[in-house]
All heavy atoms as an XYZ file, in Angstrom:
659
protein
N     105.262     94.934     90.761
C     106.124     95.745     91.520
C     107.215     96.403     90.380
O     107.768     95.848     89.641
C     106.950     94.890     92.422
C     106.095     94.358     93.662
O     104.965     94.843     93.791
N     106.700     93.439     94.261
N     107.283     97.763     90.625
C     108.236     98.498     89.699
C     109.452     98.736     90.534
O     109.413     99.113     91.647
C     107.626     99.804     89.324
C     106.444     99.782     88.218
C     106.090    100.958     87.906
C     104.913    100.993     86.931
N     104.466    102.124     86.396
N     110.622     98.344     89.982
C     111.946     98.546     90.682
C     112.796     99.566     89.768
O     112.795     99.496     88.694
C     112.605     97.194     90.774
C     111.765     96.365     91.743
C     112.434     95.070     91.971
C     111.565     94.109     92.987
N     112.159     92.862     93.365
N     113.781    100.049     90.634
C     114.767    100.998     89.936
C     116.073    100.511     90.477
O     116.250    100.444     91.652
C     114.465    102.426     90.494
C     115.322    103.594     90.045
C     115.173    103.791     88.623
C     115.171    104.832     90.772
N     116.882    100.387     89.379
C     118.312     99.933     89.799
C     119.212    101.147     89.681
O     119.318    101.897     88.720
C     118.931     98.751     88.786
C     117.953     97.604     88.883
C     120.283     98.394     89.037
C     118.157     96.548     88.053
N     119.969    101.488     90.710
C     120.883    102.633     90.822
C     122.341    102.186     91.049
O     122.581    101.100     91.635
C     120.376    103.499     92.093
C     119.102    104.094     92.130
C     118.949    104.805     93.467
C     118.920    105.073     91.059
N     123.121    102.888     90.489
C     124.668    102.726     90.624
C     124.993    103.462     91.814
O     124.725    104.635     91.998
C     125.494    103.137     89.488
C     126.935    102.732     89.560
C     127.776    103.434     88.451
N     129.233    103.117     88.571
C     129.955    103.881     89.416
N     129.518    104.797     90.060
N     131.255    103.570     89.358
N     125.796    102.807     92.835
C     126.242    103.449     93.948
C     127.775    103.579     94.001
O     128.490    103.214     93.001
C     125.754    102.604     95.265
O     126.323    101.344     95.179
C     124.242    102.578     95.326
N     128.199    104.072     94.999
C     129.679    104.218     95.172
C     130.501    102.912     95.056
O     129.975    101.903     95.488
C     130.001    104.965     96.458
C     131.152    105.797     96.669
C     130.991    106.961     95.707
C     131.440    106.323     97.994
N     131.454    102.907     94.286
C     132.365    101.705     94.190
C     131.826    100.819     93.062
O     132.200     99.656     92.833
N     130.827    101.346     92.180
C     130.306    100.487     91.076
C     129.353     99.312     91.528
O     128.904     98.651     90.682
N     128.916     99.488     92.729
C     127.850     98.612     93.199
C     126.544     98.923     92.843
O     126.363    100.121     92.303
C     127.857     98.460     94.767
C     129.186     97.832     95.283
O     129.707     96.916     94.712
N     129.765     98.545     96.310
N     125.564     98.155     92.918
C     124.175     98.532     92.563
C     123.202     98.427     93.668
O     123.471     97.565     94.682
C     123.591     97.560     91.327
O     123.625     96.236     91.795
C     124.432     97.792     90.239
N     122.096     99.198     93.668
C     121.167     99.113     94.713
C     119.672     99.076     94.108
O     119.547     99.743     93.076
C     121.185    100.483     95.470
C     120.238    100.509     96.591
C     120.285    101.937     97.319
C     121.616    102.178     97.966
N     121.728    103.247     98.908
N     118.879     98.285     94.444
C     117.631     97.964     93.890
C     116.513     98.639     94.758
O     116.434     98.497     95.964
C     117.204     96.563     93.813
C     115.853     96.401     93.185
C     118.188     95.837     92.988
N     115.701     99.696     94.239
C     114.738    100.298     94.899
C     113.364     99.883     94.348
O     113.145     99.766     93.300
C     114.850    101.886     94.752
C     115.997    102.407     95.636
C     115.774    103.928     95.744
N     116.879    104.238     96.645
C     117.295    105.633     96.684
N     116.852    106.469     95.830
N     118.398    105.854     97.554
N     112.363     99.747     95.427
C     110.955     99.546     95.007
C     110.336    100.901     94.821
O     110.372    101.671     95.792
C     110.259     98.775     96.052
C     108.770     98.551     95.734
C     110.870     97.336     96.270
N     109.917    101.061     93.599
C     109.267    102.484     93.327
C     107.776    102.311     93.601
O     107.152    103.255     94.193
C     109.538    102.875     91.880
C     108.814    104.178     91.647
C     110.938    103.048     91.604
N     107.022    101.267     93.105
C     105.635    100.894     93.243
C     105.390     99.507     93.633
O     106.003     98.841     92.924
C     105.052    101.467     92.012
S     103.175    101.209     92.152
N     104.623     99.212     94.552
C     104.451     97.818     94.996
C     102.983     97.583     95.343
O     102.332     98.466     95.862
C     105.411     97.407     95.921
N     102.560     96.405     95.155
C     101.163     96.030     95.526
C     101.133     94.691     96.325
O     100.041     94.307     96.643
C     100.117     96.058     94.450
C     100.611     95.137     93.270
O     101.571     94.470     93.374
N      99.815     95.135     92.278
N     102.230     94.175     96.472
C     102.377     92.852     97.190
C     103.557     92.814     98.344
O     104.349     93.588     98.253
C     102.619     91.667     96.197
C     101.585     91.455     95.089
C     101.780     90.194     94.511
C     100.727     90.123     93.361
N      99.393     89.918     93.768
N     103.304     92.055     99.376
C     104.169     92.079    100.536
C     104.310     90.568    100.765
O     103.329     89.851    100.626
C     103.679     92.755    101.688
C     102.235     92.276    102.170
C     104.688     92.811    102.698
N     105.540     90.176    101.274
C     105.835     88.803    101.622
C     105.458     88.778    103.207
O     106.136     89.426    103.877
C     107.304     88.335    101.475
C     107.740     88.353    100.093
O     106.879     88.043     99.231
N     108.920     88.776     99.692
N     104.563     87.988    103.677
C     104.065     88.072    104.954
C     104.529     86.660    105.692
O     104.137     85.692    105.132
C     102.477     88.233    104.995
C     102.126     88.253    106.398
C     102.074     89.420    104.276
N     105.142     86.836    106.788
C     105.477     85.646    107.697
C     104.531     85.669    108.851
O     104.413     86.648    109.656
C     106.908     85.847    108.125
C     107.226     84.755    109.111
C     107.846     85.776    106.994
N     103.834     84.572    109.114
C     103.105     84.301    110.232
C     104.004     83.611    111.279
O     104.268     82.461    111.123
C     101.857     83.480    109.962
C     100.748     83.438    111.058
O     101.068     84.043    112.139
O      99.784     82.735    110.861
N     104.280     84.303    112.379
C     105.231     83.920    113.369
C     104.736     82.699    114.055
O     105.426     81.693    114.412
C     105.697     84.839    114.272
C     106.744     84.460    115.303
C     106.229     86.131    113.568
N     103.305     82.557    114.390
C     102.720     81.434    115.004
C     102.930     80.165    114.405
O     103.100     79.174    114.888
C     101.332     81.819    115.342
O     100.568     81.900    114.310
N     102.632     80.162    113.026
C     102.640     78.972    112.207
C     104.099     78.866    111.512
O     104.360     77.745    111.110
C     101.471     78.970    111.126
O     101.642     79.932    110.298
N     104.880     79.871    111.308
C     106.006     79.855    110.459
C     105.863     79.832    109.002
O     106.888     79.534    108.336
N     104.615     80.097    108.532
C     104.492     80.061    107.001
C     104.745     81.452    106.546
O     104.292     82.439    107.061
C     103.012     79.569    106.764
C     102.960     78.066    107.253
C     101.470     77.588    106.694
C     101.402     76.042    107.127
N      99.966     75.731    106.774
N     105.000     81.295    105.197
C     105.213     82.640    104.497
C     104.142     82.694    103.339
O     104.093     81.703    102.561
C     106.641     82.781    103.946
O     107.601     82.702    104.893
C     106.842     84.108    103.217
N     103.471     83.811    103.131
C     102.486     84.019    102.002
C     102.740     85.239    101.405
O     103.374     86.284    102.039
C     101.140     83.912    102.565
C     100.717     82.673    103.223
C      99.318     82.685    103.868
O      98.878     83.805    104.053
N      98.697     81.437    104.092
N     102.285     85.376    100.199
C     102.286     86.672     99.528
C     100.852     87.280     99.589
O      99.937     86.618     99.148
C     102.802     86.571     98.097
C     104.119     86.039     97.945
C     102.596     87.932     97.199
C     104.548     85.720     96.542
N     100.790     88.503     99.993
C      99.470     89.142    100.199
C      99.473     90.419     99.461
O     100.397     91.223     99.215
C      99.158     89.491    101.619
N      98.254     90.902     99.009
C      98.098     92.244     98.346
C      98.002     93.250     99.409
O      97.366     93.184    100.376
C      96.772     92.208     97.536
C      96.890     91.438     96.270
O      97.982     91.256     95.720
N      95.915     90.643     95.943
N      98.610     94.390     99.129
C      98.552     95.614    100.061
C      97.310     96.378     99.739
O      97.039     96.805     98.546
C      99.747     96.444     99.946
C     101.143     95.631    100.201
C      99.702     97.666    100.740
C     102.400     96.343    100.067
N      96.520     96.726    100.656
C      95.290     97.495    100.592
C      95.611     98.963    100.770
O      95.404     99.797     99.822
C      94.088     96.976    101.508
C      93.620     95.679    101.153
C      92.515     95.292    102.002
C      91.990     93.948    101.895
N      90.958     93.543    102.731
N      96.171     99.223    101.970
C      96.367    100.727    102.314
C      97.527    100.760    103.487
O      97.674     99.671    104.081
C      95.202    101.380    102.757
O      95.512    102.748    102.891
C      94.605    100.883    104.001
N      97.975    101.767    103.733
C      98.981    102.164    104.741
C      98.150    102.615    106.001
O      97.524    103.454    105.874
C     100.115    103.063    104.370
C     100.891    103.351    105.672
C     100.878    102.524    103.294
N      98.260    101.812    107.092
C      97.615    102.193    108.227
C      98.298    103.214    109.262
O      97.758    103.920    109.924
C      97.052    100.981    109.086
C      95.999    100.197    108.348
C      94.696    101.071    108.496
C      93.470    100.268    108.009
N      92.401    101.098    108.063
N      99.656    102.878    109.409
C     100.458    103.582    110.279
C     101.931    103.663    109.834
O     102.417    102.686    109.108
C     100.443    102.877    111.759
C     101.155    103.408    112.795
C     101.099    102.578    114.092
O     100.030    101.801    114.198
O     102.003    102.680    114.847
N     102.543    104.797    110.151
C     103.918    104.900    109.660
C     104.655    105.772    110.698
O     104.443    106.961    110.678
C     104.105    105.513    108.237
C     105.453    105.277    107.707
O     106.449    105.305    108.327
N     105.508    105.142    106.331
N     105.626    105.176    111.460
C     106.246    105.906    112.598
C     107.342    107.019    111.971
O     107.671    107.863    112.612
C     106.868    104.987    113.395
C     107.054    103.634    112.578
C     105.878    103.771    111.634
N     107.718    106.753    110.757
C     108.622    107.677    110.189
C     108.109    109.086    109.900
O     108.940    110.109    110.282
C     109.252    107.027    108.862
N     106.902    109.044    109.490
C     106.214    110.469    109.251
C     104.720    110.122    109.063
O     104.297    109.303    108.372
C     106.828    111.076    107.962
C     106.397    112.416    107.543
O     105.384    112.821    108.163
N     107.130    113.012    106.777
N     103.904    110.923    110.039
C     102.455    110.676    109.813
C     101.940    111.101    108.568
O     100.926    110.473    108.111
C     102.009    111.621    110.921
C     103.062    112.185    111.782
C     104.323    111.747    110.979
N     102.452    111.987    107.712
C     102.006    112.266    106.492
C     102.289    111.159    105.416
O     101.522    111.240    104.324
C     102.695    113.579    105.932
C     102.326    114.785    106.800
O     101.301    114.927    107.297
N     103.437    115.650    107.109
N     103.128    110.239    105.706
C     103.275    109.095    104.766
C     102.067    108.241    104.716
O     101.840    107.574    103.673
C     104.501    108.231    105.092
C     105.792    108.960    104.882
C     106.892    108.245    105.431
C     105.947    110.040    104.217
C     108.205    108.928    104.968
C     107.149    110.748    103.880
C     108.294    110.094    104.303
N     101.232    108.238    105.800
C      99.976    107.558    105.769
C      99.015    108.006    104.627
O      98.467    107.234    103.959
C      99.324    107.433    107.069
C      97.982    106.754    107.134
C     100.194    106.859    108.125
N      98.859    109.282    104.624
C      97.900    109.832    103.573
C      98.463    109.512    102.160
O      97.693    109.408    101.224
C      97.884    111.401    103.797
C      96.859    111.628    104.974
C      96.627    113.142    105.049
N      97.815    113.758    105.844
C      98.273    114.945    105.753
N      97.515    115.882    104.915
N      99.112    115.529    106.497
N      99.671    109.631    101.969
C     100.306    109.417    100.634
C     100.589    107.927    100.283
O     101.151    107.653     99.370
C     101.666    110.227    100.560
C     101.399    111.668    100.606
S     103.014    112.593    100.521
C     103.747    112.475    101.905
N     100.317    107.154    101.229
C     100.639    105.605    101.142
C     102.067    105.343    100.797
O     102.359    104.513     99.905
C      99.622    105.028     99.978
C      98.260    104.733    100.487
O      98.035    104.640    101.780
N      97.294    104.774     99.688
N     102.973    105.903    101.491
C     104.392    105.691    101.387
C     104.761    104.550    102.433
O     104.439    104.771    103.609
C     105.250    106.937    101.495
C     104.892    107.871    100.383
C     106.691    106.722    101.526
C     105.497    109.280    100.455
N     105.481    103.571    101.924
C     105.848    102.464    102.891
C     107.387    102.504    103.093
O     108.163    102.542    102.178
C     105.567    101.077    102.023
C     104.028    101.034    101.941
C     106.034     99.954    102.984
C     103.675     99.770    101.117
N     107.656    102.530    104.369
C     109.055    102.527    104.914
C     109.203    101.487    105.949
O     108.155    100.879    106.251
C     109.467    103.808    105.546
O     108.656    104.171    106.623
C     109.465    105.071    104.528
N     110.462    101.191    106.441
C     110.643    100.193    107.430
C     109.821    100.604    108.811
O     109.877    101.706    109.110
C     112.047    100.068    107.817
C     112.204     98.909    108.758
C     113.701     98.656    109.087
C     113.921     97.538    110.144
N     115.231     97.199    110.310
N     109.132     99.708    109.333
C     108.264     99.780    110.479
C     106.824    100.258    110.230
O     106.139    100.399    111.148
N     106.451    100.558    108.854
C     105.141    100.888    108.607
C     104.100     99.766    108.742
O     104.592     98.559    108.713
C     105.092    101.430    107.089
N     103.065    100.016    109.121
C     101.957     99.011    109.279
C     101.087     99.089    108.118
O     100.473    100.185    107.849
C     101.115     99.037    110.647
C     100.088     98.111    110.629
C     102.167     98.973    111.739
N     100.780     97.997    107.433
C      99.914     98.011    106.195
C      98.802     97.055    106.281
O      98.931     96.039    107.135
C     100.707     97.688    104.843
C     101.824     98.774    104.494
C     101.302     96.365    104.969
N      97.666     97.469    105.741
C      96.575     96.472    105.685
C      96.496     95.516    104.619
O      96.719     96.066    103.369
C      95.259     97.194    105.811
C      94.002     96.439    105.876
C      92.752     97.296    105.839
O      92.820     98.563    105.822
O      91.657     96.647    105.862
N      96.497     94.308    104.760
C      96.336     93.334    103.706
C      95.096     92.388    103.939
O      94.391     92.458    104.855
C      97.525     92.344    103.733
O      97.598     91.635    104.911
C      98.805     93.140    103.630
N      94.768     91.484    103.084
C      93.766     90.647    103.212
C      93.968     89.551    104.375
O      93.042     89.018    104.890
C      93.352     89.848    101.928
C      94.406     88.802    101.381
C      95.206     89.463    100.294
O      95.171     90.690    100.042
O      96.022     88.712     99.736
N      95.264     89.376    104.640
C      95.535     88.353    105.838
C      95.452     89.135    107.135
O      95.368     88.624    108.241
C      97.005     87.974    105.713
C      97.262     87.135    104.339
C      98.763     86.734    104.441
C      96.260     85.905    104.320
N      95.505     90.513    107.226
C      95.392     91.294    108.385
C      96.393     92.415    108.304
O      96.941     92.815    107.284
N      96.753     93.036    109.509
C      97.731     94.062    109.699
C      99.107     93.396    109.583
O      99.451     92.465    110.308
C      97.558     94.888    110.798
C      96.193     95.630    110.950
C      96.124     96.310    112.358
C      96.136     96.591    109.884
N     100.036     94.093    108.794
C     101.451     93.438    108.640
C     102.369     94.672    108.918
O     102.282     95.712    108.372
C     101.621     93.048    107.186
C     103.081     92.607    107.020
C     100.753     91.841    106.914
N     103.347     94.428    109.816
C     104.421     95.379    110.011
C     105.600     95.114    109.067
O     106.224     94.031    108.943
C     104.870     95.335    111.471
C     105.991     96.465    111.926
C     106.128     96.373    113.276
C     107.145     97.553    113.653
N     107.335     97.545    115.001
N     106.109     96.125    108.436
C     107.103     96.021    107.352
C     108.545     95.858    108.148
O     108.768     96.688    109.023
C     107.203     97.223    106.350
C     105.778     97.317    105.741
C     108.277     96.973    105.358
C     105.252     96.094    105.037
N     109.335     94.872    107.744
C     110.601     94.640    108.411
C     111.750     94.862    107.509
O     112.939     94.905    107.893
C     110.703     93.158    108.983
O     110.553     92.309    107.900
C     109.736     92.915    110.041
N     111.574     94.955    106.193
C     112.621     95.310    105.312
C     112.638     96.814    104.840
O     111.687     97.464    105.205
C     112.446     94.517    104.048
O     111.224     94.885    103.318
N     113.713     97.288    104.250
C     113.762     98.563    103.744
C     113.504     98.684    102.263
O     114.502     98.145    101.471
C     115.136     99.124    104.063
C     115.416     99.387    105.489
C     116.844    100.010    105.685
C     117.165    100.292    107.080
N     118.473    100.827    107.133
N     112.290     98.905    101.845
C     111.895     98.879    100.330
C     112.888     99.699     99.479
O     113.114     99.405     98.253
C     110.593     99.368    100.298
C     110.053     99.251    101.624
C     111.176     99.300    102.600
N     113.423    100.856    100.046
C     114.285    101.684     99.224
C     115.785    101.255     99.174
O     116.610    101.723     98.459
N     116.126    100.242     99.961
C     117.382     99.730     99.990
C     117.652     98.290     99.479
O     118.484     97.920     98.871
C     117.934     99.656    101.473
C     118.012    101.139    102.228
C     119.097    102.129    101.672
O     120.177    101.474    101.185
N     118.790    103.260    101.628
N     116.547     97.467     99.918
C     116.612     96.015     99.547
C     115.891     95.678     98.266
O     116.085     94.508     97.728
C     116.057     95.206    100.805
C     116.619     95.480    101.986
N     116.110     95.297    103.156
C     117.897     95.767    102.316
C     116.965     95.676    104.254
N     118.068     95.920    103.684
N     114.926     96.421     97.856
C     114.194     96.091     96.565
C     113.049     95.028     96.814
O     112.700     94.473     95.936
N     112.779     94.755     98.069
C     111.715     93.855     98.454
C     110.908     94.292     99.640
O     111.451     94.997    100.417
C     112.213     92.268     98.495
C     113.023     92.322     99.767
C     111.164     91.260     98.540
N     109.636     93.877     99.649
C     108.887     94.305    100.837
C     108.504     93.017    101.598
O     107.725     92.104    101.063
C     107.648     94.979    100.524
C     107.923     96.286     99.806
C     106.758     95.378    101.727
C     106.730     97.098     99.142
N     109.137     92.900    102.933
C     108.849     91.749    103.763
C     108.145     92.259    105.009
O     108.442     93.317    105.343
C     110.183     91.100    104.182
C     110.899     90.395    103.016
O     110.195     89.978    102.113
N     112.208     90.438    102.969
N     107.250     91.502    105.735
C     106.721     91.915    106.854
C     106.273     90.771    107.687
O     106.313     89.513    107.219
N     105.853     91.108    108.880
C     105.542     90.203    109.864
C     103.896     90.399    110.257
O     103.538     91.536    110.441
C     106.260     90.180    111.351
C     107.747     89.921    111.060
C     105.654     89.327    112.342
C     108.526     90.047    112.111
N     103.134     89.325    110.283
C     101.693     89.469    110.522
C     101.632     89.855    111.961
O     102.004     89.338    112.985
C     100.997     88.171    110.225
C      99.481     88.087    110.342
C      98.968     89.129    109.255
C      99.015     86.679    110.172
N     100.884     91.132    112.290
C     100.671     91.571    113.533
C      99.340     91.247    114.074
O      99.297     90.700    115.254
C     100.818     93.130    113.562
C     100.531     93.739    114.891
C     102.164     93.554    113.022
N      98.350     91.351    113.489
C      97.005     91.086    113.796
C      96.154     90.609    112.617
O      96.252     91.160    111.438
C      96.343     92.338    114.428
C      95.046     92.022    115.121
C      94.697     93.248    116.008
C      94.378     94.516    115.263
N      93.731     95.448    116.024
N      95.289     89.602    112.830
C      94.384     89.075    111.890
C      93.032     89.704    111.872
O      92.647     90.173    112.748
C      94.165     87.489    112.020
C      95.396     86.766    111.823
C      95.170     85.129    111.979
C      96.441     84.510    111.752
N      96.293     83.014    111.777
């Protein structure tokens, strides 16, 4: 994962994910968290063109080896990619 650290207003910092290939996946049924490799972006409600360019935003659905995962974090704001397992 490549990250970019930016200085924001008031001297604070913000960590952005520039390029990532892993996601923290939570399986709600079992309560376990695993790290999975991202294969491709399947759906992105923010912009349909983001699917072709493989851009991940909050709410995007990505395909992993565990199944489909919906992203719950903001990669451009939090610096990490977290998601919930939607379908195996």
